[in-house]
N, C-alpha and C positions, 0 to 999 in steps of 0.2 A: 414236354415231358414223356420219357419213354416208359411205357408200362411194362414191368418185368412179366415174363412168361411163367407158367406153372413150374416148368423145369427149373428156371432161375430161383424160384421160390423153394426149391428142394423137394417137390412132390414126386413120389416114386412113380415109375413107369406104368404099372397096372392101374393106379389111381388116375394117372394122366390120360389114359386110354379111355376111362369111363367117363372123365369129365369132358373129353372131346366129343364122345358119342353122344352126350347131352347137350352139345352146342356151347359149351364153355370155350370160347376161343381165347379169351383173356380174363384174368382175375378181376374181381371187383375191389373196391377200396378196402373194404373190410378183410377180404381174403388176403390182399397185399400185406396189410399190417399184421393180421393174426397168425397166419400160416407159419412164416419163419419163427416167431416167438414161441408159438406152441410146439414146433418141431424141436426147439431148443429145451423144451420142458418148463417154460415159464408159466405162472399162473397169470391169467388175464381177465380183466374186466372190459367187456366190449359194449359200447353204446351204439346201437344199430337198429334201424326200423326193419319190420318184415318186408321181404322182397329185396334186400340188399345182398343176399348170398351168404348170411351169417352161418346157415346150417352147414354148408360145405367148408366154411372157415374152421369150424372145430370139428366136423366129421373127418375131414381128410387127415388131419394131424393124428387124430386119435387112432384111426384105422392103421396108419403107417406105423405108429408105436406099437400097436398090438400085432402087426405083421412081424416086425423085427423081434419082438419079445419072445414069442414061441412058449409061453407058459402053457402048461397043460391044464385043461378045464377040470375043475373038480365038480362033483354033483351039487346042485343048487347054488353054485358060486357064480359071480359076476365080475367081469374085468373093467368094463366101462358102463357107467351108469348116467344116463341123461334123464332129468326131470324136466317136465313140461306142465303148464297149468291146465290144459284142457285135452280132452280125448282126440279132438281133430288134430291139434297140432302135435301131440305125441305121435300119431299114426303118420302124419306127414313127415316127421323127422325120421321115423323108422323106415319108411319108404325111400328117403334120401339115403340113408346108410346102405340100404340094399343095392340101391341103384349105383352109388359111388363105389361099392365094394363088390361088384359083380364078378370081378376077376380074382377075388380073394376068397379064402376058405374060412370066413369068419361067421360064427353062428349068433344070431340076434333074434330078439322078439320085442313085442310091445305089450305092455301091461296097463290096461285102463279100466275104469268102472263102467257099468251099464251093460256088461256082457258076462257070460257065464265064466267061472273060474277054472272049470276042469281042463280046457286046452291050454290056459296059461300055466297051471300047475305042471302039466306034462312038459311044456317048453322049459320050464325053469329046472325041472329034476335033473336033467342031463347036464347042466351047466352052460353058461353063456359067455360069449365074448363081449357082446354089447346088449344092454337093456335099456330101452326107452320106457317111461312110466310116468303116470300121474301120481302126485304124493300119496293120496288117499288109499288107492288100490294097492300101492307098493307096500304101504304099512300093513295093510290086511295080511298079505302075503308074508310079511316079516314076522308078525305076531302068530301066524299059524305055522311057522317053520317051514314055509314052502321055498324060501330063498334066504341066503346068507350073503352079507356085504362085506365080510372081512378080508375079501381079495380084491376089492375095488382098487385100481390104480388110477382111473380117470373118472372125475365127476364133473357134470355140467348142469348148471341152472340155466335153463332158457327162459326168456320173458320173465325175469325176475320181478320186475315192478307188478306185472299182472298176477303172479303167484301170491304176492304179498296183499294185493288188492282183494284177492279171493280168499284171504284168511288162511293160507297154508303155512304161515311162518312157524307154527308149532310142529307141524308134520315135517318140515324141512329140517328143523332142528334135531328131531328124534332120527331122521335118517342120516344126517351128517354125523351124529354121534355114533351111528352104527358102522360107519366106513372108517378105514385106517386113517390116522392122523397124517401119515406121510402118503401123499397123493398128489396128483395132478388136477388142479381145480379151475374151472372156467365159469364165469357168470356173465350172461348177456342180457341186456335190458334195453328197451326203447327209451327209457328215462332214468334218471338217477335221483330220485327223491331221497331224503335223509335216511329212511328206513332200509331202502335198498343198499345205501352206502354203508350203513351200520352192519347190514348182513354180510356184505362183501368183506369188510374189515375183519369180521369174526371167522370167516371160513376159509379166506384165501390167505397165501403166504407171499408177501411182498409183491402184489399183482402189478402187472403193467396195465395202465388205463389207456384204452384206444377208443376215441370218439370219432365215429364217422357218420353220427346222426345229423341229418340236415337241420337247418334252422327251423324253428317252428312255423315258419311260413310254408304254405301249401305250394305244390307244383304249378309252374306257370302254365302248363298245358291242361290244366283243370278249369274248366268253365263253371264258376260258382254262382248260383242263383238263389234267391229266395222268394217264397210265396208267403205273404201275410194272410193266415187263414185261421179261422176258429177251430179249435180241436174237434168239435163235433162235425165239422166239414171236411176233415182231412181225408177220410177214406173215400168220399165222393170225388174229391180233387185227384187223388191217386188213381182211381179208375179212369178218370177222364184222361189223364196224362198217358197212360198205358195204351189207349186207343191209337196213338201215335207209333207207327212201326218202327220209328227211330229208336224206340226204347226196347233195344234188342235183348240185352241181358241186364237186369236190374236188381240191385242189392238194396233192400229197404232196411233201415235201422230204427228200432224202437227201444225205449229204456227198460221196458218190463216184459216178462213172459207172456202175461196175460194179454197185453196189447199186441204182441206178436202173433199170438193165435187168432185174435179177432180180426186183424188186418188180412192175414193169410185167408181166413174163412171168407171174409168179404170179397176178396179178389176171386176165390174159386167160385163163388156164387154169381160173380159178374162175368164169369167165362174166362178167366185168365188162369193159367197153369202156374200155381204158386205153392210154395212150402215154407214152413216155419221151422226155425232152429234155435234151441235155447237149451238151458241146463235141465229142464224136466223131460226133455225127450230121451228115449232110450237110445243106446249107441247105435242100434241097428237102424232107427228111424233118421237119426242124424246123418249116418253115412248114406242112406238112401237119398235123402234130401240134397246132399252135397253132389252126389252122382248125377241126379236129375237135373240140377242146376248146371253142372259142368258140361253134361252132354247136350244141353239146350232142350231137353224134355220138359224142364220147368223153366219158365221165363223169368220168373221172380223169386226171389229168396228174401224171406223176412227173418231178420236176426237180431238177438240182443248182442251187446258189446262182448260180453264173456264168450258166448258160443261162437261168435265171429272171429275170434283170435286166431284160429287155424284155418281160416278160409284163404287160400292163395290160388286164386283162379284168374286166368288171363281173360281179356276181351270183355271185361265188365263195362258196359256202355254208360250206365247211369248208377250213381249212388244217390239214394234218396233219404234224408234224415226225417223221417216221419215225425219224430220227436227229437228236438235238439238235445244233446247231452249236457249234463250240468258241469262237466269238466272240458274246456276248450281243447285239451290235448287229445281227448277222444274224438273230437270233430276231425282233427288233422289225421289221426289214424283211420277213421272211418272213410273219408273220401279219398285216402291213398290207395283204397282197393281198386280204384279206377285209374286209368292213364298210367298203366304199368308198362315197364320196358319202352319208354319214350312215347307210347301212344297217346291220343288225346282223350279226354273223358269229360263227363258232365256230372256235377254235384248239385243237388237240389235241396233246399232246406225248406220245411214247412214250419212256419213260426205262429203260434198262438200268442195273444197279447201277453199271457203269463210267462212266456219263454223269451220275452224281449231282452232281459237281462242277460240271459245265456248267449243270445246272439251278439249283444254289445262285447262280452267277454271274448267270443270267438274272433270278432273283427279286430279287437285290440292284440290279440295273440297273433293273428296271421297278418296284421298290418294291411288288411285289404278289406274293402267294402264289397259285400255281395251284391250282385245285380238284382234290382227289385223287378220282379215280373208282374206280381199282383199285390195289390193292397198297399198299405202305408203304416209304417211304425210311428206311433204317436210320441210327441215329446215327453209326455208324462206316463210312459208305459210303466205298468206296475212291475216291481221287482219279483223274480221267480220265487216260488215256494221253496223253503228249506227242505233237504232230504232227511234230516233227522226226524225222529217220531214226533208227532204233535203232542202237545200238553193234553193230558186227560181233562175233559170238561168237568166243571165243578160238580154237576149232578151225577156224574160217573164216579167221581171221588167219594162223594157222600154216601153212594149206594154200597161201597165196599166197607163202610164202617157197621160195625154190629151194634146192638142195642146199647152196649156200655160205651160207645163212642170210640172203641179201638179199632185200629186198622186191621183189616184181614190181610193175610199174606197173599201176594200175587200168585196166580196159577203158575206151577212149575213147567207145565208143558209148553208155555209160549217161547216162541224162537223167532228170530229175525235173520237167521242164517239163509244163504242161498246155496243151492247145490250147483256145482260147476258145469 
């Protein structure tokens, strides 16, 4: 099968020059399918994993449309709006727009939380061709009157499944209500659960569905291993493994921010250059951690799933699941951070007895058994704990009753929300 060139896909010469300078010798499958349709103005739902070239698949047609349009910018206005779930991914997308559009005269900026608003307000004031934003911070600017969305002609929702996982559905609906109904809309997602499909149907007009996501099986060039180890012994095991120089650039996943911090601190005390990245970190701290990891100054990056969504770094030698995810899809996404661009990689899982159920789900999804390096999984392994909140013990419930036996109201300040 002959792979079409970017010229045959209809990409304009200035954009082709930028793509060639970045080493894009031929388009990827998502680009082959999406670019012609988007250049025609069709709405698209694209199912594609991170690292498949989907940013270029929507960025190139958008910039080509904006280049041909020649509409004059209005103060505080935006022509193309791209929404992303995390700060890191938003910054990464904006960098891609700047790279691909280096030969064009298009004005763009990125708006995310965790940093001061003043530079963002200044950038928005003159009007923009392209705005990449996280939903929460964009709504802040919208409420303050710093930006107007009534001139948006192109709307992109990237990582739609993750935005819904992070609770952005209300924010997205408010933003969609603020943009014109007549627009060009794109939604990209790694998976298509029912709520994402419902969102797509509500905001897109007769979309074409493109599915280039690989099967749920993991890449053949990833060597997958498992260590059966008690939770209390995981940090010591991690430090022992890192004594091997073959662990050159290591991405470690935890389920919670608290554990990520503790693991990074333990590694630092053990003499390993390590950083943690999660939603409680400031934007500056997160960017510094990514740059240290990318440059090799930090050998280990400890991350939660949400914060890691925007990590696109080559040459990650090992991915270590310090804690197994409760969703097997997340395991596939995690280990896909290694073995990129055809390279080989190693994925290691630490499995406590309480996580045996998670391991069974992962092996059932990937249809592959992980190579056991240490320990043994018992036949009567306990099922993992549920993620929903535990029931309140009887003594705690009783303590909430007053002398008349009536229930006291629950404190209003209690929250289970996570920051992105």
